[in-house]
Each structure stands twice: as structure tokens, then as C-alpha cells.
N, C-alpha and C positions, 0 to 999 in steps of 0.2 A: 567841307568839300561836297558831301552828299546833298546838303541843302542848296548849294550853288547850282549843282547839276539839275536838281529838281526844278528850281526857278527858271533855268534856261529852257528846260523842256516845256514848261508852261508857256513861256513867251513864244517859242517856235510854234506851238500848237495853236495859239490864238491868231498868229499871223497867217497860218495856213487856212484856218477857218474863214478869216476875213477875205482872203483872196478868193476862196471858193464862193463866198456870198457875192462878191463883186462880179465874179464871172456869171453867176446865175442872174443877177440883175441886168447885166449887159445883154445876156441872151434874151431876157424878156423884152428889153427895149428893141432889139434887133427884130424880134418876132412881131412887135407892135408896128414897126415902121415898114416891114416888108410887105410885099404884095399879097402874100398868102394869109388869109384870115381864118382858115380852118384846115383841118387835116384831110387827107384824101379819104374819100368815102364817107365823109361827115354828112349827116343829114342836112347840115346847114347849106351845103352846096345845092343850089336849086337848078331847075332845068333852064337851058338857054344861057348858062354861065352867070346867071344872077346870083349873087352871094348875100345871105342874110347877115345883117350886121349884128354884133354882140360883144361880150366882154373878151378882153384879151389879156390873160396872165397865166403864170405858172404857180405851182405850190410855193408858199413862202416858208422860210426858215429863219430862225434867229438864234444866235449862240447864247448859251446861259453864262451867267457870272461875268458879263461884259464889264470891264472896269475903266473904259475910256471916258473922257470928259464931254464928248459930243454925242448927240443922239445917234443910235446905231441904226443904219439903213437896213430896212427889212425887205422891201420890194416896191413894185409899182403896179397899180391897177390902171387899166386903159380900155377905153371903148373904141371900136373901129370906126365909130362915127365922129370921133374927135379929129378935127382938122388942124388943131394947134392954134386956133385963134382965141382961145380962152373963153369960148362961149359955154363950155361945159364945166359944171361944178361937181367935184367928187366929194362924197361923204361916206363915213363908215359908222357902224353901230355894233353893239355886241360886247363881248367880254374884253374889258380893258380899253375900249374905244374912248378917246378923249383924255384918258389918264396915262395908261401905259403906252398906247399906240396913238400917234398923231399922223394925220394925212394932209398933204398939200392939196388944196382944193382945185388948183389949176393943173398941176402936173400929175397928181395921183400918187406921189411918192409917200410911202409909209415908213415912219421911223419909231423905234422903241426908245422911250425916254427913261425907263427904269431898268434896274438890274434884275434879271429873271433867274429863276432856279427851277431846273427841270424836275428835281426830286419833289418839289411842291406842286408844280403843274406842268404837264408835258405838252399841252397845246391850248390854243385859244380859237374860239369860233366867232367870226365876225360876219357882218353883212355889208355889202357895198351898194351905193346908189350913184347914178349919173343923172343930173338934172340940167335943164336949160337955165342958164344963169339969168336970162331975162324974164322967162315965164314961170320958172321954177317947176316945170313939168318933167316927169320922168322920161328920160330918153332911152333908158335901158331898164328892163325889169330888175328888181332888187335880187342880188345874188349872194350866196353864202360862200365864204372861203375860210380856210384854216391856216393859222400861223403855228408851225411846230417849233418847239424849243429844242435845239440841238444840244446833246449831252457832251460834257467834258469830264474828265476823270477828276472830280472834286470830292468824292466820298470814299473814305477808307473802309475796308471790311470790318464788320463788327460781329462779335459772338454774343448773340442775344439770349441764349438759353443757359448761360453760366449762373452760378459757379458750377463746374463740372466735377463730379465725384464718381469714380469707377472703382472696380474691384477685379482682382484676378487671384486665382489660387496659387499658392507657392508651389515651386517645382513644376510649373507649367511649361510645356515645350515652346521653342522659339516660334514666333508667328501667331501665338494665341491672341485672339481678338479681346481687347479690354473694353473699349467703348468707341463711340463715334462722336466727333465734334463737327459743328457746322457754323460757318460764318456767312453773313449776308452783306451784299454791296448794294447801295441805293442807286448806283449809276444804271444807265440804260444797258440791259444785257443784249439788245439787238444792234447796238451801235458800237463798233469798235471792240476793244478788249478791256473796257473800263470795269466791267463786272465779272470778268473771268478771274476766279480766285484759286490759288494753290496754297497748300499747307506744308509746313515744315516744323521741326522740333528745334527750339532754341535752347532749352535746358532739359536734361535727362535723357539725352540721346544714347547714353551708355546702356540703358536698360530698356528703352522703349523707342519705337518708330511710329511714324504716321504716314498714311497714304496721302500723296500730294493732291489727288483729285477728290477722294471720297471723305477724307478726314478720319478714317478708321485708325485708332491707335492699337498697336500690337506689341507683344513682348519682343525684346531683342536678345534676351539671354534665357537660358533654361534653368538657371540655378538661383532663382529668387527664393530667399529664405525668410519666412516671417519671423522666426526667432532672432534673426540678425537685424532686419529692418522691416517694419510692418507697414510703412507707407512711403509714397514718393510724391514729390511735387514736380510735375512736368509742364513746361511752358510751351504752348503751341502758337505758331504764328501763321496768319492768313494774309497773303499778298495778292492784290489785283494786277491787272495788265498781264495776267498769266505769268507773273513773276518777272517780267522784263524790267529793265532799268527805267526808273521813274514811276514805277507803280507804288500805290499806297498800301500800307499794311496795318494790321491790328493783331493783338495777341491776347491769350487767356491762359490761366493757370488751371491745370487739371490735377486733382488729387486722386491718386491711385492707391487703394488699400489692398494690401496683400492678405488674403484670407488664409486660414489655417487648414492644414490637412494633418491626418494622423501619421506623422513621419517620425515621431520620437517615442520610444518605449518608456514605460514607467521605471523609476529607479529609486531604491531605498537610500536615504542619506547615510544610514548606518548598516553595518553588516550584522550587528547583534544589539538586542534590546533586553533589558533586565527589569523584571517587575517582581513584587512580593505581595502576598495575600495570606490572611489568617486561615487556618484550616477549617474554622467554623463558618466560613462565608457560605451563604446559601447558594443553591443552584441559580444561575442567571446573574450573579454578581459580576460587574465589569472589573476586569483586572487592569487593563490599560488600553492605550490606543497607539497605533503606528500608522505612518502614512508614507506612500511612495510618491515621489515628485514626478510630474510630467510637464515638459516645456510647452506642450500644446495647450489650446484653450477650448472652451465650450464642451461639447459632448465628446471630443477627442481625449479629454482628461478623465472620463468616467471609467472607473475601475471596479473590479471585483477581487476579493481576497479569498483564499482558501488554505486549509491546513494540508500539508504535504506528507506528514508521517502518521503512522497508526496511533501512536500515543497521543498526539495532538488531537486527532479526530475523536478519540474516546473520551478524553478528559476536558477538552476545551472546545469552544465554538467561536468562530470568527464571522462577523457580519460587517457589512459596509454601510457607513453613514452617508446617505445620499446627499446631504448638505455639505459636508466637509471632505467627502471622499476619503475618510479615514477608516482603518480596520479596527473594529471594536472586539477585543478578546474577552470572552465571558466564561464563567465556570459552567461546565456541562455535567459534571459528575462530582459528588462530594469529595473533598480533599481530606487527606489524613497525613498529618505530620509523621506519625509513628511509622506509617507504611513507606512513604517516599517524601523526601524533604525538598527535592529540586526536580522540576519538569523542564525538559528542553524540547521545543517544538519548532517547526519550520513553517513560516507564513509566506505565501506566494501572492504577488500582485500581478494582474494582467489587465490589459485594455479590454473594455467591454465591446467597442466597435473597432475592428481592424480593417484598414484599407488594403485590399489585395494588391494594389499597385505598388505598395511599398513593403511588401513582405521580404523582398531580397535585401532590404536595409538591415535585417537582423531580427532576432526574436523580440516580441513585444510583451515581455514578462520579466519579472525579477523576484528574487527570494531574499529572505533575511531570517536570522535565528532569534527566537524569543526564549529567554530563560525565566521561569516562574519559580520563585522561592516560596515555599510553604512555611508560615510562621506558626510556632507551637502556641497553643492557648490551653488554659485549664478547662477541660471539657467535663460535662456531667457524665455520670455512669451510663452505660449502655446495657439494655436488657438482652439476655441471650438464654435460650433461643427465642425467636419472636412469636411462638405459639401463644395465643391468648384465650384458649378454651380449656376449662376444667369441669369435671363432673363429680357429683357427690350424691350418695343415697339420702333420701329425705329422712330415713330413720337413723341417720348417723348421730352418735352421741355428741354432746357439747365437748369441744376440744379435739374432735377428730380432724385429722390432717386432710385438707382438700387437695393441696398441691404445693409446689415450691417454685418460686420465681427466682431467677438469678440475674444479677447485674454486675458488670465489671467496669472499673475505671480505665478508660482507654489511654490515659496519659502514661508516660514512662514512670512516673512516681507510683502508680498503682495504689492509690489510697484506698483504705477499707470503705465498704459501702454499708449504709444503714437503710432499713426499709420501713415504710409506713403506709397506711391506707388513707386516702383522701375521704374524710368523714362526710363530706358533702355528697358523696356517691354512696355512702353506707351510714345514713344517719341513725338507723336502729341498731348498729353495731352487731349485725348478724355474723360478721366474720372478723377475725383478728389475724395479725401477722407477726411473726417473730422478727424483731428488729435486726438481728444479726444474721439469721439463716435465710430469711425470706419465706419461711413455711407459713402457708395460709391454713388457718384452723377455723372451725365453726365456733361462734360465740353464743349462739342461741339454738333452740330446737327449730329444725327446718320443717316446712310444710309445703309440699309441691302444689297442693291444691290452692294455697293462698298466693304463692309466687313461685312459678316454675323456673324463672330465670333471674339472675342477679348480675348487674353490670357495675363493677367497681373499678376505681383507679388506684393503682399501686404506685407509690412514690419511692424512688431510689436516689439517695444523696450521699455525698462524700461525708465521712464521719467528722472531719475537722472543718468542713465548709458546706454548711447546709444550703447555701445559695446555689450550689451546683446540683440541681434537681432534674431528674428525668421522670417522665410519667409514662405509664403503660396501662391501656385499657384491658381489663380482664373480664371475660364472660364466664359465669359459673351456671351450669345447668343442674337442676335438681332432678335426680332420677326417681321415678315413681316406685313405691312399694304398695302392696295391697293392704292399706290400713283403713279403708272406708267400706262399710257394708253396702250392699245394694238396697235401694229404697223404691217404693212405689212411686211412679212418676207424679201422681196427684192423689189426693184423698178421694178415691173412686166412690161414687154412689150410682146404684143401678135401680131399675124398676122392673117388676115382673107382674104380668097380668094374673088375675085370679084364675082365669081359665087357661093358664099356660100349660103346654104339653111337655112331656119328658123329652130331653135332648135339645130344648130350645136355647139358643145363644142369648146370654143376658149381657155380658160385658167382656171386652178384651183388655187384658192387663199388660202394661209395660212398666219397666223399671229404669231407674237412673243410677249411675255409680260415678262418684267424683274421681275415682282412680282411672288411669289410662294404661292398662297393660300393653306391653309391646305386641302380644299376639292378638289383641282385641278382646272385647267382652264376651263372656258366655255365662248365661244365667240359667238356673234350674228352679222350677216352680213345683211346689207340693203343699198339701194341707198339713198343718202341724198335728202332733198326736192328739191334742185335745179336740180336734175337729174330725177325727177319723170316724166317729159314730154319726156324722152328718148324713142324713138320707134325703136332704132337700136339693142340694146342689153338688156339682162335680167340677173339678179343676183339670184342664187338659194343657199340658206343656206343648206348645207348638214347635219347639226347637229353634225358633228364630228370635230368642230373647223376649218372646211374648207368650201369654197363656190365655186361655178362653174359659169362661165360667158358663156352665150349662145347667138346666134344670134336671132333676132326677125323679120328680113325682108329677102326678097329674093334679093340677089345680091347687090353689091356695085360698085361704079364707082370712079376709081382713079382720073379721070379728075375733078369730082365735089368736092371730099374730100378724101384725101389720109391718114389722121391721125384723130383718134377719141380719146378723153380723157374722161375716164369713172371714176368719183369719186365713191369711196366705203367707206361706214361708218362701222366701227368695234366697237362693244361695249363689255366690259367684264362683268363678273357677280358680281363685287364689293365684299363687300360694301366699299365705295360708287362706283357705276358703273361709269367707265371712258370710254371715247371713243376717237377715232381719225379717220381722213379721209385720205385715200390714193388714189392715182390715178393710173389707169391701162391705159397704152398707147397701142392703137390698130392701126396697120397699115394695109392699104388695099394693097394687093399684087396680082400680076398676077400668076396664077397657071396653071399647065398642066392638062391633063384629069384625072390623078390619084390624084390630089389635092396637088401635090408637088409644093412649092413656086418656081417661076422662077425669078421674079424680083419685087422690090419695088421701090418707088420713093426716098427712103432714101439711099444716097450713102454709108453711113457708114454701114447700115444694109446689103446692097448688098455685100460690100467688106468682111464683116465679114462672109457672107454666102458662098462666092465664093473662098476666099483666104484661102488655107489650111495651117496648121502648117508646113508642109514640104516645101511649097513654101516660107514661111516667113524665115525659116532657111536657105534655099539656098540663098535668097536675102541678108541676113546678112552675110553669108560667102563670097559672092562676094564683098560686101562693105569692109569687113575686108581685103581681098586680095589687093584691090585697095589702101587702106591706107598704107599697108606694102610696096607696090611697090613705092609709092610716097616718103615715108620716106627713102627708100634705095637710090633712085635717089638723093635726097637732100643730103644725107650723103656722097655719092661718089663725088658730085660736091664740097661740102665743103672741103673734104680731098684734092682734086686736087688743089683747090685754095690756101689752106694753104701750099701745097708743092711748088707752084710757088712763093708765098710770101717768104718762107724761102730761095729759091734760090736767090731772089732779094736782100734779107737782109744778103747775105753771109758776113761773117766776113772779113773785108778788113784790119784787123790789120797786121802790119809788124811782121815778125818772126825773131827772133834772130838765125843766122846760125853761127855755129862755125866751122872754118877750122883749122885743126891741121897740114896742110902742111906748111912748112917753105917757106916763100916768097923769091923773088929775090932781095929784098931791094928796094932802090929808083928807080932803073933802070927797075924794073919789072912793066910793064904796062898791063900784061896779067892776073894778080891775080884776078881781079874783072871784071865782065861782067857789063859794064855801059849801055848797051843797054836798060835794063829794066828801068833805070832812065831817059834816054834820050827819051824814047818812049812817055812820058807824054807830054813834051813840046819840041819844037824845039828852041834851043838856038844858032843856027848857025849865026843869024843876030845880036846877042848882041856884042857890041863893048866894048873894054877894057876901053875907056874913060867913057862909061855909067855906068861902074860898080863902080865908086868911086875911081879909081886910084889903082896903085900897081906897083910892080917892073917890070912887063911886059906889061905895057900899050902900045897899038898901035901896038904890035908885035904878034898878035894872030897867024898869019900863018907864020911869019918869024922866030920865035925862038921857036920851039917846046920843046927844052930841058928846056928852062926857064919856060915853062908852067908846066912841070912835077915837078919842084923843088919848085915852089912857094907855099906858105901856103894858105890854103883856106880862103876866106874873104866873108863876107856877103854883097851882092850887090843886092839891091832892084830895079828891072827893072820896069818901068812904064807899060810895056806890060804884066807883069805876073798877072794872075787872080787866087786868092786862094779861090774864092767863092765855087768851087766844094768841096774842102776839108772842108771848113767851114760848108757848108750845111750837108755834110756827118757826120761830128763830132757832129753837133747840133742834127741831127736825132738820132744818137746813144745815145746822152746825154738824150734826151727825153725818149727814150725806157728804159734806165737804171733808170731814175727817177720814171717812172711809175711802174716798176717791182722791188720791194724792195728785192726780193729773188735772184736777179742777182748780183754777186760780180763785183766790178769795174775792168775794163780791161785797166787801165792806163799803159803805157809803156814809157820807156825812151831809145832813140836810138841816136847814134852819127854818122854822115856821114862825113868823112874827105877824101879829095882827094888831092893828090900831084899835083903840077904844078901851074904855074902862068898864069894869064889871061885865066883861064879855062872857056870854054863856059858854063860849069855847075857851077853855084854859090853854095855856102855852103847852105845846107838844114837846118841848125840849127842856131838859133841866140845865143845859149848858147856857150860860149868860142869864140865868134867872136871878131875879132880885131877892128872891126869898132865901134866907139862910137857915130856915127851919125845916127844909125838906127832909122828910123822914124815909125816903125811898132807900131800900137796901140794895146795894149793887154787889154784894158779896157773892151772889150766884154766878157772876161773870167769871169767877175763878174756876168754875167747873166746866167751862165751855171748850177747854182744850188749849193747846199751845198757840194756836193762831190768834186767840183773843187775850193772851197773857198781858200784852202791852196795854190794851184797853182796860183790863181789870185793874192793873197797877195804877193807871191814870185816875180811875174813879175811886179806888181805895185811898190814894193819896189826897184827893180832894175831900173825901169824907173825913179823913183825919184832921185836915186843916179846919173844917167847919166845927168839929168837936172841940178842937183847942180854942177857937174863937168864942164858942158858947161858954166854955168853962172860964 
């Protein structure tokens, strides 16, 4: 039904617009045909009634969204010079000319050939020309005109800023503004009511309203409760044509969130909570947690907890966990099962932030009861009283009682207690303790001057359970008694000039005493009885624990006596009074006119007076420089000697030399340089018969060719001396045996020389043809374990040769 009415309204509107357009075109034609070509007062009216010719048309309009099958008539352009004979040709140019808009060249009628949309383009600017059809000359100046697109209600209102989300506090009064929505219509706001939009609520009108003109959404009720419903979906509709029948509409959904206010007090789910904890729990131990519930959210649920009774405030402490909003109950004072087994406290919860607007809703706090049961445990003994200071005289005998410590078992069983001393605090066993009574006695002789205080740890434990141990620190002060006599502060030595006058001050004497009497020290000075006949010096007690020594005679003579020994008796104030005798050594010295000492008979005294510290330092530096120079010279000499020794002990081992050159065969006598071997010994006098026979005997100089081709044979000459090699090898063997880090340098080399009756016999007994070698290798057995295998090898070969000869 609604759609049918809407289509009917569209049809009526189009017909009305077409009628208006036809009337406009008719009016243009009438104006063109009429005698009046200008408006009164127009500058076109010239003097004498002559009228200037020109264009004749009104403003053109075209309806948008035209759906007809024929081109839509827009209007007519006409020149007042047109007499209707078809001599004038009309043309247009500009936006849409020739495509959207076509003109009849003869009549000047303009038609729209396409469907226009005002929301895309509201007007078109074109230019018109009138030309002579024969000469194509302009009859009228080119003129610009505008074709406006007339609007129809073809666009519905749209909410372009969605989705919309607003918020409002719960319990807000009626009419509280929530938010504003706005819809836009693409139709022409200056033409008709196509763009006039009004707003209304489609869904949610029970709780919210909307202003029809501004789109402001407001609350319709005052009892919005977030705890009941925390969000609403409200549908807002926007209708154009000012809400009249036939108008188009659009809608949007607005989400309205109800925000929280502190309108709910905290509430404990239970009226009583029960917890238990052992009596030995240390202070600060958490007993349990309780939590009050609050229907609000955010900071409106922040709570604080507190104790409401005196017992709870004294024994326990409650804090708030900021993360969970729980009350944490902890121990604030040590618990005792024997004193009280159950504690009942009251915990109160209250909101941290209270909104004064809702105070009349009730009190924003709640209370609950917490019962804490104390559990009994086997506790160690407790020391009573807690005093930890004892005193004892340093002259107390071994076994004297210093004091008594007492400890009791706090449990109801009241087990007997045993005592002991932690020996890590009394390693020297100066004190002992009675295991049953706790009496502390001295175990050794005390000496305040050695140790004036002793800190020991006393242990108290149950007699039948030594794991239950308590510890107490005990400080024992050793009281002083006068058991040390006073002594001179230093071994005093004084000097007196030979020309000293009577009453001259020589030395001031002070004393020390290891004792520390409570009233302070008081010393008395006097000369002992054996020094009463002394007529040289006098002693004066100054009464401030010091004494002064003065001369009693005129002048002294070093030749008669150069040293005086003055005994001094010192007595303390006691009790009992103790004394000691010290000796003051006085030397007689020569002085100048000013009284400065020049020389004394004592060498040590003179040197100490004349040798300054700077001189001593210089003397020590000189001695140190001399020592460094001596050490440097010795080091250089030793280094030079070791260098010479290393040259003497140069390794004489043979080296294996490899020649890759191909030799000349048996006729080549230049391949090896034999001069190095001949340089050791001169074999020119050795005869062939002495060598033990061979193919070339007796022809050493007569048959050189036979010498070259004869095989080498071992010939032992009685003139050859191998002691040089033997000594060298023995020396090397001794060095190798002494230094175990040196690897053995054994080498095996073969010397073979071609030729018969060679003056140089074979240098190796291995592979020799002679079986009659009389060389004795028994000495190899004395070279040590490193040559044991070589000695066995040669000893075995010698045994085989002996057996073959036999």
C-alpha cells in the first residue's frame, strides 16, 4: 500500500513539473513573437525608438531523472533578427552540447537526450551562436546561457557518521542528553522540502527520545540501572519531505552504554569467617583473606578494610590487596596458645570513593566477624628475665659463680630444661654452666687486661627433645682489681751538660698502669732507700702523675764518671698499693755555650745525634746500587761461560745427506769427497798385507783400477786409536743419562767405498766380510739402559762368530 502511494506521488510530481516546463517554453515563444524585444529601461532601447537587435530567451530548466522515451524539451533560443524564413542557423557549444543537449538549427529548440541527475551535476553552462545560413557569418555575438537541473525527491536521508556509540550514567534524570545523530540528504535544500529531514525513534522509545529537528538523543526515564542492563540498542529514523507522506527515510542503530556510578555499598557474602594459625607464626604472617562484594565496576569497587575492635587492632593487622580488593589479615603481635586459644575480631569494609549524590541510598560499608584459632606447637624454652649482662671480678677463683640464667618451657607440659654454652663463642672454655641449674661459673683464671669483655651464647633445650633449642646472648664484664704495678712509660735516657747548674731540669718522668681503677690513676714518685745518699740529682713529684729530675750539684766531669743510673720508685693508689722501680740513665756530655749537646762518651748516642735520616737513606741507596752492579756482572759472566760451553759441546753427530744426482757408476771416483774422512787419520802408510788380505794385496800403488772395484773390508790396524770417539760418545751418553728430557740421538750410517786395497778401511763392522774381527763391544754394556739393546745385539753377534770359529 505504501509503495503504491509512493509511486503515485512520483507520477503526479513528474506531470506537474512537465506542465510547468511547457508553460515556461510557451512564455518564451510568446516573448519572442511579441513586439517588445527588451525590458523597460533597458539600455537596448535607443533614442528615437530604434531597438537594438539581440538574443531572446529566459533561463532554462530540465527535470532530473526523466524516464520518458522521447527527448525532453528544455527550451528555445531565438534572435530578434530571425524573420522565420530559415536563413538563420542556430548552434550551441559547451558542457553536454551535441551529446546531452541537441538543438534544432532552424527553430532553436533545445532537447535533453539523456537522463540527468542533479546530485551529480546541478547545472550546465553552454554558449549559443546565430549565423547566416548562406554566408556563415555571425548575426549575433556568441552568448552564454545556463541550463539548471531541477531537483526531485530521489535521495533518502543517510547517516554518514555511524556506527553511533554513546554513553550515559545510570540513574541520570529524565532529559539527560546522551548524544546527537545527524543524517544528510543529497537533494536540493533550496528547492521544495526534499532535503528537510526529521528524526524519530523506531526502537527503544521506552527509555530514550530524540529531538525531531536536531537529532539529540535524551533519556526518557530516570531509573536506568547498569546492574540491571548495561547497554541499549536504539534505532533512529530520519525522514525527508519534513516527515510528510511520500518522503524517503533512512535509519541507523545507536548503541548506548550505561556507565556505572557508586550506588551499591560493599557486602560480605558471609557474616563470619574462621581461620587457624600456629602460635609460633612470626609477625607479618598472613592468616587469611576475606573479600566484600560490590556490584559496581571500576574505581567504584575500590575498598579499604579496617579492624573495629581493640583486640583486633592490637593482635592483628588488615591490609587491602589493590589487585584483588581483598582484605589480608596478618599477625601483628606474637601469639601464645597458652595465653589465649581463640581471637574474635571485627573487620569492616567501606568504599574508598563515595558519591555524595547517593548517600541517601544507605551506608556504604559492611562488617563481618573473623575468628582466629591459635594452634598449639612444641615451643623451645624461653629465657627469663631477659637481662643479658653479668659482672665478675678478675681475681675471682676458678669455679666462682658469675650468674644464673633461667629458662622455662612455655608449653603446658612444662618439660625440664637443660643448659649449655655454645663453644663457638667460648672456644677457650673460660666459662662453664651447670646443665641443670643454669649457673655460670669461671673455668679459667680471668685477666681484665687481656680481655675486659666476653660475649657468650647460652643454649636452653628441652631435656627430652634437644631439637627445641633457644639461644640467648650473654655479655660478661670483667671488673678490674689492682693487680699490675705502675711502670715507667719508656726506658728513659737523659743527658746533662758538664757545666750544668744546680736545679736544672733534666727529664720529666711519666708512668703507665694496665689497671683502670674507677676513681682514676694516682701515682707517687720517690727515690728508693738505696738512692737516698745521692747528691747529684733530685726527684720532684709534680702531683699530676708525673715527676721531674733536677741537678743538685755544680758541674760534672766526664773523665771521672760519664754515666749515672738513677733508680725511681713509683707507687699507685691501690688498693692494694703496688709499686715498681725504674732506672733513669743520665749521661754526661759536652755542650756549647748555648747548652746544646756536642759530644758524649757513648758512641751510639753520638751517632744517633749526628747521623741524620737523610744520610742513612743515601747510605742505603749506595749499598743497593753496589749490590745490583755485582749481580749484573755475575750474570754476564755466567752467560758468557755457558755460551762457550755450548760451543765446546757442539753436536758432532753425522748428518744424512741425500744426493739426487745420478752417479757415473763404478768408474765415477768424483761423486764423493773423501777428503773429509781422510783428514782425521793418515792411512798412506797402511799396507795391504796389514789389512788382513784381499784381492789387491801388495798392489796399492800398482793397480789403481783394482782398488776401485774391490769390496770394502774391515781391517783393524794396530796404529788406529778410537779413544777419541770413545771418549766423545761416553761424554754424550753421560749427558743424555743425566737429562731425562733429552731424546736419544742414535743414528745408523753405512760407509761403503769401492776399490781394493783402499788406504781407507771400512768404517763399519756391520756387513763386514771379515769374520776375524777382534773388536770388543763389551764396553757397550756400561753405557746405561738406553744402549742395552745395542749391547745385546753386538754381544749376540760376537757369540755367533766365536761359535763359527770353533
